[in-house]
Structures are given as structure tokens and as C-alpha cells.
PyMOL Python script that loads the backbone (N, CA, C, O; Angstrom):
from pymol import cmd

cmd.read_pdbstr("""\
ATOM      1  N   MET A   1      87.644 124.009 102.771  1.00  0.00           N
ATOM      2  CA  MET A   1      87.858 123.816 104.165  1.00  0.00           C
ATOM      3  C   MET A   1      89.102 123.224 104.439  1.00  0.00           C
ATOM      4  O   MET A   1      89.651 122.485 103.622  1.00  0.00           O
ATOM      5  N   LYS A   2      89.655 123.539 105.695  1.00  0.00           N
ATOM      6  CA  LYS A   2      90.911 123.529 106.312  1.00  0.00           C
ATOM      7  C   LYS A   2      90.926 121.917 106.566  1.00  0.00           C
ATOM      8  O   LYS A   2      89.929 121.255 106.855  1.00  0.00           O
ATOM      9  N   THR A   3      92.083 121.476 106.421  1.00  0.00           N
ATOM     10  CA  THR A   3      92.435 119.744 106.541  1.00  0.00           C
ATOM     11  C   THR A   3      93.636 119.742 107.605  1.00  0.00           C
ATOM     12  O   THR A   3      94.294 120.714 107.975  1.00  0.00           O
ATOM     13  N   ILE A   4      93.747 118.488 107.979  1.00  0.00           N
ATOM     14  CA  ILE A   4      94.946 118.498 109.135  1.00  0.00           C
ATOM     15  C   ILE A   4      95.398 116.788 108.931  1.00  0.00           C
ATOM     16  O   ILE A   4      94.594 115.856 108.900  1.00  0.00           O
ATOM     17  N   PRO A   5      96.810 116.687 108.814  1.00  0.00           N
ATOM     18  CA  PRO A   5      97.296 115.565 108.404  1.00  0.00           C
ATOM     19  C   PRO A   5      97.031 114.492 109.770  1.00  0.00           C
ATOM     20  O   PRO A   5      97.227 114.794 110.947  1.00  0.00           O
ATOM     21  N   VAL A   6      96.564 113.249 109.280  1.00  0.00           N
ATOM     22  CA  VAL A   6      96.659 112.360 110.267  1.00  0.00           C
ATOM     23  C   VAL A   6      97.441 110.837 110.196  1.00  0.00           C
ATOM     24  O   VAL A   6      97.342 110.052 109.253  1.00  0.00           O
ATOM     25  N   ASN A   7      98.030 110.684 111.111  1.00  0.00           N
ATOM     26  CA  ASN A   7      98.892 109.430 110.817  1.00  0.00           C
ATOM     27  C   ASN A   7      98.404 108.521 111.886  1.00  0.00           C
ATOM     28  O   ASN A   7      98.290 109.017 113.007  1.00  0.00           O
ATOM     29  N   ILE A   8      98.135 107.424 111.740  1.00  0.00           N
ATOM     30  CA  ILE A   8      97.714 106.160 112.585  1.00  0.00           C
ATOM     31  C   ILE A   8      99.196 105.182 112.502  1.00  0.00           C
ATOM     32  O   ILE A   8      99.557 104.706 111.426  1.00  0.00           O
ATOM     33  N   VAL A   9      99.798 105.014 113.493  1.00  0.00           N
ATOM     34  CA  VAL A   9     101.033 104.225 113.376  1.00  0.00           C
ATOM     35  C   VAL A   9     101.035 103.111 114.500  1.00  0.00           C
ATOM     36  O   VAL A   9     100.712 103.324 115.668  1.00  0.00           O
ATOM     37  N   THR A  10     101.439 101.910 113.993  1.00  0.00           N
ATOM     38  CA  THR A  10     101.532 100.912 114.879  1.00  0.00           C
ATOM     39  C   THR A  10     103.008 100.358 114.994  1.00  0.00           C
ATOM     40  O   THR A  10     103.879 100.774 114.230  1.00  0.00           O
ATOM     41  N   PRO A  11     103.270  99.415 115.961  1.00  0.00           N
ATOM     42  CA  PRO A  11     104.818  98.825 115.827  1.00  0.00           C
ATOM     43  C   PRO A  11     104.948  98.337 114.292  1.00  0.00           C
ATOM     44  O   PRO A  11     106.080  98.475 113.828  1.00  0.00           O
ATOM     45  N   ASP A  12     104.135  97.881 113.572  1.00  0.00           N
ATOM     46  CA  ASP A  12     104.427  97.199 112.202  1.00  0.00           C
ATOM     47  C   ASP A  12     104.722  98.074 111.212  1.00  0.00           C
ATOM     48  O   ASP A  12     105.786  97.988 110.600  1.00  0.00           O
ATOM     49  N   LYS A  13     103.769  99.055 110.936  1.00  0.00           N
ATOM     50  CA  LYS A  13     103.675 100.045 110.029  1.00  0.00           C
ATOM     51  C   LYS A  13     102.606 101.219 110.258  1.00  0.00           C
ATOM     52  O   LYS A  13     101.794 101.237 111.183  1.00  0.00           O
ATOM     53  N   THR A  14     102.756 102.302 109.156  1.00  0.00           N
ATOM     54  CA  THR A  14     101.752 103.211 109.275  1.00  0.00           C
ATOM     55  C   THR A  14     100.532 102.698 108.725  1.00  0.00           C
ATOM     56  O   THR A  14     100.714 102.206 107.611  1.00  0.00           O
ATOM     57  N   GLU A  15      99.452 102.652 109.099  1.00  0.00           N
ATOM     58  CA  GLU A  15      98.291 102.188 108.806  1.00  0.00           C
ATOM     59  C   GLU A  15      97.416 103.142 107.956  1.00  0.00           C
ATOM     60  O   GLU A  15      96.553 102.801 107.148  1.00  0.00           O
ATOM     61  N   LEU A  16      97.842 104.557 108.325  1.00  0.00           N
ATOM     62  CA  LEU A  16      96.873 105.487 107.676  1.00  0.00           C
ATOM     63  C   LEU A  16      97.724 106.988 107.608  1.00  0.00           C
ATOM     64  O   LEU A  16      98.259 107.485 108.598  1.00  0.00           O
ATOM     65  N   SER A  17      97.735 107.551 106.350  1.00  0.00           N
ATOM     66  CA  SER A  17      98.228 108.840 106.289  1.00  0.00           C
ATOM     67  C   SER A  17      97.763 109.677 105.333  1.00  0.00           C
ATOM     68  O   SER A  17      98.145 109.635 104.164  1.00  0.00           O
ATOM     69  N   ASP A  18      96.823 110.566 105.833  1.00  0.00           N
ATOM     70  CA  ASP A  18      96.033 111.389 104.891  1.00  0.00           C
ATOM     71  C   ASP A  18      95.544 112.775 105.523  1.00  0.00           C
ATOM     72  O   ASP A  18      95.926 113.093 106.649  1.00  0.00           O
ATOM     73  N   GLN A  19      94.874 113.416 104.936  1.00  0.00           N
ATOM     74  CA  GLN A  19      94.396 114.887 105.462  1.00  0.00           C
ATOM     75  C   GLN A  19      92.915 114.532 105.478  1.00  0.00           C
ATOM     76  O   GLN A  19      92.345 113.841 104.633  1.00  0.00           O
ATOM     77  N   PHE A  20      92.310 115.156 106.663  1.00  0.00           N
ATOM     78  CA  PHE A  20      90.988 115.281 106.990  1.00  0.00           C
ATOM     79  C   PHE A  20      90.497 116.492 107.732  1.00  0.00           C
ATOM     80  O   PHE A  20      91.326 117.118 108.393  1.00  0.00           O
ATOM     81  N   GLU A  21      89.159 116.927 107.702  1.00  0.00           N
ATOM     82  CA  GLU A  21      88.718 117.991 108.039  1.00  0.00           C
ATOM     83  C   GLU A  21      88.233 117.808 109.596  1.00  0.00           C
ATOM     84  O   GLU A  21      88.136 118.841 110.259  1.00  0.00           O
ATOM     85  N   PHE A  22      87.994 116.842 110.073  1.00  0.00           N
ATOM     86  CA  PHE A  22      87.386 116.319 111.436  1.00  0.00           C
ATOM     87  C   PHE A  22      87.660 115.200 111.750  1.00  0.00           C
ATOM     88  O   PHE A  22      87.498 114.300 110.925  1.00  0.00           O
ATOM     89  N   VAL A  23      88.146 114.930 113.007  1.00  0.00           N
ATOM     90  CA  VAL A  23      88.661 113.545 113.679  1.00  0.00           C
ATOM     91  C   VAL A  23      87.891 113.574 114.912  1.00  0.00           C
ATOM     92  O   VAL A  23      87.675 114.624 115.518  1.00  0.00           O
ATOM     93  N   VAL A  24      87.413 112.269 115.348  1.00  0.00           N
ATOM     94  CA  VAL A  24      86.851 111.956 116.550  1.00  0.00           C
ATOM     95  C   VAL A  24      87.675 110.845 117.300  1.00  0.00           C
ATOM     96  O   VAL A  24      87.771 109.781 116.689  1.00  0.00           O
ATOM     97  N   LEU A  25      88.198 110.916 118.358  1.00  0.00           N
ATOM     98  CA  LEU A  25      89.260 109.906 118.760  1.00  0.00           C
ATOM     99  C   LEU A  25      88.434 109.233 120.001  1.00  0.00           C
ATOM    100  O   LEU A  25      87.501 109.892 120.461  1.00  0.00           O
ATOM    101  N   PRO A  26      88.717 108.002 120.544  1.00  0.00           N
ATOM    102  CA  PRO A  26      88.099 107.609 121.714  1.00  0.00           C
ATOM    103  C   PRO A  26      89.089 107.644 123.056  1.00  0.00           C
ATOM    104  O   PRO A  26      89.766 106.751 123.565  1.00  0.00           O
ATOM    105  N   GLY A  27      88.899 108.992 123.405  1.00  0.00           N
ATOM    106  CA  GLY A  27      89.572 109.419 124.484  1.00  0.00           C
ATOM    107  C   GLY A  27      89.486 108.551 125.776  1.00  0.00           C
ATOM    108  O   GLY A  27      88.425 107.942 125.919  1.00  0.00           O
ATOM    109  N   ALA A  28      90.333 108.416 126.633  1.00  0.00           N
ATOM    110  CA  ALA A  28      90.047 107.700 127.855  1.00  0.00           C
ATOM    111  C   ALA A  28      89.058 108.174 128.620  1.00  0.00           C
ATOM    112  O   ALA A  28      88.340 107.399 129.252  1.00  0.00           O
ATOM    113  N   SER A  29      88.884 109.580 128.665  1.00  0.00           N
ATOM    114  CA  SER A  29      87.723 109.910 129.440  1.00  0.00           C
ATOM    115  C   SER A  29      86.553 110.452 128.448  1.00  0.00           C
ATOM    116  O   SER A  29      85.754 111.334 128.764  1.00  0.00           O
ATOM    117  N   GLY A  30      86.577 109.908 127.438  1.00  0.00           N
ATOM    118  CA  GLY A  30      85.217 110.298 126.475  1.00  0.00           C
ATOM    119  C   GLY A  30      85.848 110.743 125.084  1.00  0.00           C
ATOM    120  O   GLY A  30      87.043 110.962 124.887  1.00  0.00           O
ATOM    121  N   GLU A  31      84.767 110.837 124.115  1.00  0.00           N
ATOM    122  CA  GLU A  31      85.445 110.995 122.820  1.00  0.00           C
ATOM    123  C   GLU A  31      85.872 112.426 122.726  1.00  0.00           C
ATOM    124  O   GLU A  31      85.443 113.321 123.454  1.00  0.00           O
ATOM    125  N   LEU A  32      86.899 112.591 121.608  1.00  0.00           N
ATOM    126  CA  LEU A  32      87.680 113.706 121.612  1.00  0.00           C
ATOM    127  C   LEU A  32      87.597 114.254 120.276  1.00  0.00           C
ATOM    128  O   LEU A  32      88.253 113.652 119.425  1.00  0.00           O
ATOM    129  N   GLY A  33      86.751 115.545 119.803  1.00  0.00           N
ATOM    130  CA  GLY A  33      86.814 115.971 118.511  1.00  0.00           C
ATOM    131  C   GLY A  33      87.915 116.895 118.260  1.00  0.00           C
ATOM    132  O   GLY A  33      88.242 117.695 119.137  1.00  0.00           O
ATOM    133  N   VAL A  34      88.658 116.840 116.864  1.00  0.00           N
ATOM    134  CA  VAL A  34      89.635 117.644 116.669  1.00  0.00           C
ATOM    135  C   VAL A  34      89.566 118.346 115.183  1.00  0.00           C
ATOM    136  O   VAL A  34      89.586 117.691 114.140  1.00  0.00           O
ATOM    137  N   TYR A  35      89.498 119.497 115.233  1.00  0.00           N
ATOM    138  CA  TYR A  35      89.662 120.260 114.156  1.00  0.00           C
ATOM    139  C   TYR A  35      90.932 120.726 113.736  1.00  0.00           C
ATOM    140  O   TYR A  35      91.784 120.749 114.624  1.00  0.00           O
ATOM    141  N   PRO A  36      91.331 121.163 112.427  1.00  0.00           N
ATOM    142  CA  PRO A  36      92.617 121.919 112.262  1.00  0.00           C
ATOM    143  C   PRO A  36      92.765 123.299 112.990  1.00  0.00           C
ATOM    144  O   PRO A  36      91.949 124.197 112.784  1.00  0.00           O
ATOM    145  N   GLY A  37      93.803 123.445 113.830  1.00  0.00           N
ATOM    146  CA  GLY A  37      94.358 124.485 114.575  1.00  0.00           C
ATOM    147  C   GLY A  37      93.951 123.950 116.031  1.00  0.00           C
ATOM    148  O   GLY A  37      93.981 124.790 116.930  1.00  0.00           O
ATOM    149  N   HIS A  38      93.668 122.965 116.277  1.00  0.00           N
ATOM    150  CA  HIS A  38      93.264 122.418 117.857  1.00  0.00           C
ATOM    151  C   HIS A  38      94.727 122.630 118.504  1.00  0.00           C
ATOM    152  O   HIS A  38      95.772 122.494 117.867  1.00  0.00           O
ATOM    153  N   ALA A  39      94.638 123.003 119.940  1.00  0.00           N
ATOM    154  CA  ALA A  39      95.360 123.374 120.750  1.00  0.00           C
ATOM    155  C   ALA A  39      96.579 122.032 120.886  1.00  0.00           C
ATOM    156  O   ALA A  39      96.203 120.925 120.500  1.00  0.00           O
ATOM    157  N   HIS A  40      97.711 122.145 121.321  1.00  0.00           N
ATOM    158  CA  HIS A  40      98.653 120.974 121.505  1.00  0.00           C
ATOM    159  C   HIS A  40      98.129 120.383 122.723  1.00  0.00           C
ATOM    160  O   HIS A  40      97.866 120.938 123.790  1.00  0.00           O
ATOM    161  N   CYS A  41      98.010 119.038 122.351  1.00  0.00           N
ATOM    162  CA  CYS A  41      97.606 117.848 123.512  1.00  0.00           C
ATOM    163  C   CYS A  41      98.056 116.628 123.435  1.00  0.00           C
ATOM    164  O   CYS A  41      98.266 116.160 122.316  1.00  0.00           O
ATOM    165  N   LEU A  42      98.274 115.932 124.483  1.00  0.00           N
ATOM    166  CA  LEU A  42      98.605 114.536 124.209  1.00  0.00           C
ATOM    167  C   LEU A  42      97.504 113.794 125.254  1.00  0.00           C
ATOM    168  O   LEU A  42      97.467 113.952 126.474  1.00  0.00           O
ATOM    169  N   ALA A  43      96.633 112.954 124.451  1.00  0.00           N
ATOM    170  CA  ALA A  43      95.525 112.318 124.888  1.00  0.00           C
ATOM    171  C   ALA A  43      95.775 110.761 124.834  1.00  0.00           C
ATOM    172  O   ALA A  43      96.183 110.141 123.852  1.00  0.00           O
ATOM    173  N   SER A  44      95.440 110.224 126.122  1.00  0.00           N
ATOM    174  CA  SER A  44      95.355 108.845 126.120  1.00  0.00           C
ATOM    175  C   SER A  44      94.114 108.261 125.562  1.00  0.00           C
ATOM    176  O   SER A  44      93.019 108.763 125.817  1.00  0.00           O
ATOM    177  N   LEU A  45      94.245 107.252 124.834  1.00  0.00           N
ATOM    178  CA  LEU A  45      93.318 106.807 123.908  1.00  0.00           C
ATOM    179  C   LEU A  45      92.702 105.385 124.517  1.00  0.00           C
ATOM    180  O   LEU A  45      93.577 104.681 125.021  1.00  0.00           O
ATOM    181  N   LYS A  46      91.493 104.889 124.559  1.00  0.00           N
ATOM    182  CA  LYS A  46      91.076 103.736 124.780  1.00  0.00           C
ATOM    183  C   LYS A  46      90.694 102.809 123.362  1.00  0.00           C
ATOM    184  O   LYS A  46      90.546 103.357 122.270  1.00  0.00           O
ATOM    185  N   ALA A  47      90.571 101.435 123.547  1.00  0.00           N
ATOM    186  CA  ALA A  47      90.143 100.887 122.362  1.00  0.00           C
ATOM    187  C   ALA A  47      88.957 101.359 122.041  1.00  0.00           C
ATOM    188  O   ALA A  47      88.106 101.616 122.893  1.00  0.00           O
ATOM    189  N   GLY A  48      88.752 101.550 120.530  1.00  0.00           N
ATOM    190  CA  GLY A  48      87.470 101.936 120.210  1.00  0.00           C
ATOM    191  C   GLY A  48      87.804 102.348 118.815  1.00  0.00           C
ATOM    192  O   GLY A  48      88.875 102.015 118.307  1.00  0.00           O
ATOM    193  N   PRO A  49      86.711 103.227 118.037  1.00  0.00           N
ATOM    194  CA  PRO A  49      86.865 103.632 116.921  1.00  0.00           C
ATOM    195  C   PRO A  49      87.281 105.148 116.577  1.00  0.00           C
ATOM    196  O   PRO A  49      86.845 106.088 117.240  1.00  0.00           O
ATOM    197  N   VAL A  50      88.103 105.304 115.559  1.00  0.00           N
ATOM    198  CA  VAL A  50      88.471 106.749 115.166  1.00  0.00           C
ATOM    199  C   VAL A  50      87.697 106.930 113.986  1.00  0.00           C
ATOM    200  O   VAL A  50      87.743 106.140 113.043  1.00  0.00           O
ATOM    201  N   ARG A  51      86.958 107.993 114.016  1.00  0.00           N
ATOM    202  CA  ARG A  51      86.351 108.398 112.769  1.00  0.00           C
ATOM    203  C   ARG A  51      86.910 109.680 112.360  1.00  0.00           C
ATOM    204  O   ARG A  51      87.103 110.636 113.111  1.00  0.00           O
ATOM    205  N   LEU A  52      87.184 109.622 110.966  1.00  0.00           N
ATOM    206  CA  LEU A  52      87.812 110.676 110.138  1.00  0.00           C
ATOM    207  C   LEU A  52      86.794 111.124 109.148  1.00  0.00           C
ATOM    208  O   LEU A  52      86.093 110.338 108.512  1.00  0.00           O
ATOM    209  N   GLN A  53      86.739 112.480 109.038  1.00  0.00           N
ATOM    210  CA  GLN A  53      85.768 113.048 107.951  1.00  0.00           C
ATOM    211  C   GLN A  53      86.534 114.053 107.106  1.00  0.00           C
ATOM    212  O   GLN A  53      87.300 114.929 107.507  1.00  0.00           O
ATOM    213  N   LYS A  54      86.176 113.754 105.846  1.00  0.00           N
ATOM    214  CA  LYS A  54      86.665 114.870 104.768  1.00  0.00           C
ATOM    215  C   LYS A  54      85.575 114.851 103.687  1.00  0.00           C
ATOM    216  O   LYS A  54      84.680 114.006 103.650  1.00  0.00           O
ATOM    217  N   GLU A  55      85.716 115.784 102.873  1.00  0.00           N
ATOM    218  CA  GLU A  55      84.520 116.008 101.769  1.00  0.00           C
ATOM    219  C   GLU A  55      84.437 115.003 100.846  1.00  0.00           C
ATOM    220  O   GLU A  55      83.326 114.928 100.322  1.00  0.00           O
ATOM    221  N   SER A  56      85.352 114.103 100.425  1.00  0.00           N
ATOM    222  CA  SER A  56      85.319 113.184  99.502  1.00  0.00           C
ATOM    223  C   SER A  56      84.773 111.912 100.133  1.00  0.00           C
ATOM    224  O   SER A  56      84.476 110.936  99.444  1.00  0.00           O
ATOM    225  N   GLY A  57      84.650 111.940 101.437  1.00  0.00           N
ATOM    226  CA  GLY A  57      84.053 110.684 102.149  1.00  0.00           C
ATOM    227  C   GLY A  57      84.676 110.189 103.705  1.00  0.00           C
ATOM    228  O   GLY A  57      85.871 110.428 103.881  1.00  0.00           O
ATOM    229  N   ASN A  58      84.104 109.679 104.556  1.00  0.00           N
ATOM    230  CA  ASN A  58      84.381 109.321 105.640  1.00  0.00           C
ATOM    231  C   ASN A  58      85.393 107.955 105.876  1.00  0.00           C
ATOM    232  O   ASN A  58      85.402 107.068 105.023  1.00  0.00           O
ATOM    233  N   GLN A  59      86.137 107.875 106.954  1.00  0.00           N
ATOM    234  CA  GLN A  59      86.842 106.551 107.092  1.00  0.00           C
ATOM    235  C   GLN A  59      86.493 106.393 108.716  1.00  0.00           C
ATOM    236  O   GLN A  59      86.125 107.256 109.513  1.00  0.00           O
ATOM    237  N   ALA A  60      86.720 105.116 108.887  1.00  0.00           N
ATOM    238  CA  ALA A  60      86.952 104.785 110.337  1.00  0.00           C
ATOM    239  C   ALA A  60      87.864 103.675 110.604  1.00  0.00           C
ATOM    240  O   ALA A  60      87.976 102.821 109.724  1.00  0.00           O
ATOM    241  N   PHE A  61      88.527 103.560 111.679  1.00  0.00           N
ATOM    242  CA  PHE A  61      89.663 102.731 112.174  1.00  0.00           C
ATOM    243  C   PHE A  61      89.108 102.382 113.638  1.00  0.00           C
ATOM    244  O   PHE A  61      88.616 103.199 114.417  1.00  0.00           O
ATOM    245  N   ALA A  62      89.284 100.997 113.863  1.00  0.00           N
ATOM    246  CA  ALA A  62      89.132 100.283 114.989  1.00  0.00           C
ATOM    247  C   ALA A  62      90.696 100.378 115.660  1.00  0.00           C
ATOM    248  O   ALA A  62      91.633  99.848 115.063  1.00  0.00           O
ATOM    249  N   ILE A  63      90.854 100.922 116.639  1.00  0.00           N
ATOM    250  CA  ILE A  63      92.355 101.127 117.437  1.00  0.00           C
ATOM    251  C   ILE A  63      92.219 100.118 118.757  1.00  0.00           C
ATOM    252  O   ILE A  63      91.162  99.747 119.268  1.00  0.00           O
ATOM    253  N   GLU A  64      93.430  99.811 119.126  1.00  0.00           N
ATOM    254  CA  GLU A  64      93.735  99.232 120.466  1.00  0.00           C
ATOM    255  C   GLU A  64      94.011 100.585 121.290  1.00  0.00           C
ATOM    256  O   GLU A  64      94.086 101.689 120.750  1.00  0.00           O
ATOM    257  N   PRO A  65      94.138 100.377 122.529  1.00  0.00           N
ATOM    258  CA  PRO A  65      94.523 101.642 123.516  1.00  0.00           C
ATOM    259  C   PRO A  65      96.168 102.089 122.902  1.00  0.00           C
ATOM    260  O   PRO A  65      97.047 101.412 122.368  1.00  0.00           O
ATOM    261  N   GLY A  66      96.084 103.468 123.250  1.00  0.00           N
ATOM    262  CA  GLY A  66      97.291 103.928 123.003  1.00  0.00           C
ATOM    263  C   GLY A  66      97.334 105.459 123.165  1.00  0.00           C
ATOM    264  O   GLY A  66      96.844 105.859 124.221  1.00  0.00           O
ATOM    265  N   TYR A  67      97.833 106.415 122.314  1.00  0.00           N
ATOM    266  CA  TYR A  67      97.722 107.718 122.429  1.00  0.00           C
ATOM    267  C   TYR A  67      97.739 108.576 121.246  1.00  0.00           C
ATOM    268  O   TYR A  67      98.161 108.171 120.163  1.00  0.00           O
ATOM    269  N   ALA A  68      97.348 109.596 121.412  1.00  0.00           N
ATOM    270  CA  ALA A  68      97.425 110.880 120.388  1.00  0.00           C
ATOM    271  C   ALA A  68      98.304 111.913 120.607  1.00  0.00           C
ATOM    272  O   ALA A  68      98.153 112.424 121.717  1.00  0.00           O
ATOM    273  N   ILE A  69      99.190 112.407 119.913  1.00  0.00           N
ATOM    274  CA  ILE A  69      99.968 113.570 119.917  1.00  0.00           C
ATOM    275  C   ILE A  69      99.193 114.389 118.830  1.00  0.00           C
ATOM    276  O   ILE A  69      99.093 114.041 117.653  1.00  0.00           O
ATOM    277  N   ILE A  70      98.641 115.562 119.399  1.00  0.00           N
ATOM    278  CA  ILE A  70      97.881 116.580 118.854  1.00  0.00           C
ATOM    279  C   ILE A  70      98.599 117.766 118.840  1.00  0.00           C
ATOM    280  O   ILE A  70      99.055 118.195 119.900  1.00  0.00           O
ATOM    281  N   SER A  71      98.780 118.408 117.714  1.00  0.00           N
ATOM    282  CA  SER A  71      99.043 119.872 117.501  1.00  0.00           C
ATOM    283  C   SER A  71      98.178 120.645 116.479  1.00  0.00           C
ATOM    284  O   SER A  71      97.264 120.020 115.943  1.00  0.00           O
ATOM    285  N   PRO A  72      98.336 121.698 116.216  1.00  0.00           N
ATOM    286  CA  PRO A  72      97.356 122.467 115.499  1.00  0.00           C
ATOM    287  C   PRO A  72      97.687 122.162 114.139  1.00  0.00           C
ATOM    288  O   PRO A  72      96.837 122.530 113.328  1.00  0.00           O
ATOM    289  N   THR A  73      98.666 121.604 113.690  1.00  0.00           N
ATOM    290  CA  THR A  73      98.983 121.111 112.301  1.00  0.00           C
ATOM    291  C   THR A  73      99.118 119.846 112.014  1.00  0.00           C
ATOM    292  O   THR A  73      99.453 119.542 110.869  1.00  0.00           O
ATOM    293  N   ALA A  74      98.880 118.822 113.015  1.00  0.00           N
ATOM    294  CA  ALA A  74      99.136 117.430 112.900  1.00  0.00           C
ATOM    295  C   ALA A  74      98.338 116.524 113.811  1.00  0.00           C
ATOM    296  O   ALA A  74      98.135 116.971 114.940  1.00  0.00           O
ATOM    297  N   ILE A  75      97.876 115.393 113.538  1.00  0.00           N
ATOM    298  CA  ILE A  75      97.696 114.265 114.735  1.00  0.00           C
ATOM    299  C   ILE A  75      98.305 113.147 114.288  1.00  0.00           C
ATOM    300  O   ILE A  75      98.239 112.718 113.137  1.00  0.00           O
ATOM    301  N   LYS A  76      98.983 112.602 115.324  1.00  0.00           N
ATOM    302  CA  LYS A  76      99.472 111.396 115.144  1.00  0.00           C
ATOM    303  C   LYS A  76      99.194 110.525 116.155  1.00  0.00           C
ATOM    304  O   LYS A  76      99.486 110.907 117.289  1.00  0.00           O
ATOM    305  N   ILE A  77      98.590 109.205 115.996  1.00  0.00           N
ATOM    306  CA  ILE A  77      97.828 108.328 116.866  1.00  0.00           C
ATOM    307  C   ILE A  77      98.818 107.116 116.667  1.00  0.00           C
ATOM    308  O   ILE A  77      99.209 106.642 115.600  1.00  0.00           O
ATOM    309  N   VAL A  78      99.134 106.721 117.983  1.00  0.00           N
ATOM    310  CA  VAL A  78     100.189 105.715 118.252  1.00  0.00           C
ATOM    311  C   VAL A  78      99.423 104.450 119.048  1.00  0.00           C
ATOM    312  O   VAL A  78      98.923 104.653 120.155  1.00  0.00           O
ATOM    313  N   THR A  79      99.373 103.288 118.484  1.00  0.00           N
ATOM    314  CA  THR A  79      98.511 102.359 118.860  1.00  0.00           C
ATOM    315  C   THR A  79      99.176 100.971 118.703  1.00  0.00           C
ATOM    316  O   THR A  79     100.034 100.904 117.822  1.00  0.00           O
ATOM    317  N   SER A  80      98.927  99.896 119.389  1.00  0.00           N
ATOM    318  CA  SER A  80      99.333  98.724 119.247  1.00  0.00           C
ATOM    319  C   SER A  80      98.813  97.905 117.916  1.00  0.00           C
ATOM    320  O   SER A  80      99.465  97.153 117.192  1.00  0.00           O
ATOM    321  N   ALA A  81      97.555  98.257 117.833  1.00  0.00           N
ATOM    322  CA  ALA A  81      97.170  97.669 116.479  1.00  0.00           C
ATOM    323  C   ALA A  81      95.918  98.669 115.989  1.00  0.00           C
ATOM    324  O   ALA A  81      95.200  99.226 116.819  1.00  0.00           O
ATOM    325  N   ALA A  82      95.764  98.808 114.750  1.00  0.00           N
ATOM    326  CA  ALA A  82      94.509  99.362 113.945  1.00  0.00           C
ATOM    327  C   ALA A  82      94.076  98.584 112.685  1.00  0.00           C
ATOM    328  O   ALA A  82      94.825  97.869 112.020  1.00  0.00           O
ATOM    329  N   LYS A  83      93.017  98.773 112.488  1.00  0.00           N
ATOM    330  CA  LYS A  83      92.262  98.041 111.504  1.00  0.00           C
ATOM    331  C   LYS A  83      91.147  98.967 110.754  1.00  0.00           C
ATOM    332  O   LYS A  83      90.339  99.572 111.459  1.00  0.00           O
ATOM    333  N   SER A  84      91.102  99.065 109.579  1.00  0.00           N
ATOM    334  CA  SER A  84      89.976  99.837 108.893  1.00  0.00           C
ATOM    335  C   SER A  84      88.830  99.112 109.096  1.00  0.00           C
ATOM    336  O   SER A  84      88.697  97.908 108.873  1.00  0.00           O
ATOM    337  N   ALA A  85      87.805 100.054 109.628  1.00  0.00           N
ATOM    338  CA  ALA A  85      86.484  99.770 109.811  1.00  0.00           C
ATOM    339  C   ALA A  85      85.533  99.791 108.828  1.00  0.00           C
ATOM    340  O   ALA A  85      84.369  99.484 109.086  1.00  0.00           O
ATOM    341  N   ALA A  86      85.909 100.139 107.659  1.00  0.00           N
ATOM    342  CA  ALA A  86      85.232 100.508 106.460  1.00  0.00           C
ATOM    343  C   ALA A  86      84.613  99.072 105.974  1.00  0.00           C
ATOM    344  O   ALA A  86      83.946  99.005 104.942  1.00  0.00           O
TER     345      ALA A  86
END
""", "prot")
cmd.dss("prot")
cmd.show_as("cartoon", "prot")
cmd.util.cbc("prot")
cmd.orient("prot")
């Protein structure tokens, strides 16, 4: 299955850098699901869970408000704080 690189970045460090098959983001207007090949998008994010899925196992991060830069080949999440919710 196709994957997309995901980076979760805070002012202090990169909290996550990995490949995933599907990502669910806490969009300001509701959840936003992203597969590889998604159209270009800049999304405002509210505080909440980022759910990341791949064949070898799922992950989750709790983030503060921020934004996501989505392209067909990458997702970059910029937030003031992120913590693994595993």
C-alpha cells in the first residue's frame, strides 16, 4: 500500500518523522482524513488527537492548535506542542 511521509514539528524539535498509509487530523471544522495523493491543502488544526495508521501498527499524538501543510507527497504538522498518546 502507498505511504506518505508525516512530520510533526514543534518549536523545540521534530516529534515525529515517519511514513503512514492514512492520517486523521483534528481540523478546526472537523476531522480531516488524508491518504497519499491528497490534493494540496493548508488546514487549521484545533487541539486534539492525530491518528496515524500503517500496516505495522497505529500511532497517535495529542497536539495543541496549529496547522497542517498537505501535499500529494507529504504532510507537515506545525504545532506549539505534541505528545505521543501511545
